[in-house]
C-alpha angles and dihedrals in degrees: 000000000000096000092107090063090069103022101048108076092204090060101031097052121055094209102034114155118241119232115265112264091235093055114106110251093018089132129213135271106240118240111275093027130101135203097242118113125220120235090238140025134211116216110206114197117208136164098221143028141174127223128217125191114218102206097187090060098030099233141101126239124206117222111198127211115238111302120256092197135010122202126187124217130184136183116257125218090272091057097251124129115247136170107278116242099188126071104223 
């Protein structure tokens, strides 16, 4: 469940570069979103979810069931993601 925290460069590295907008497959930032990254992430673990397609924007959203467990992660000084030890 937590594999994305180390395998996805956008999550794993605090200062990962985004793909150029003119690059094929660079994707889009959905309306209402922004490209800024938080300094920490919460990983909510659930056993079920629903999906909903938003036709006017052309993408699918995932709606999780209540979380069974929540884990906090923050970027260290070296820019790597680690389990958070403080409760901010």
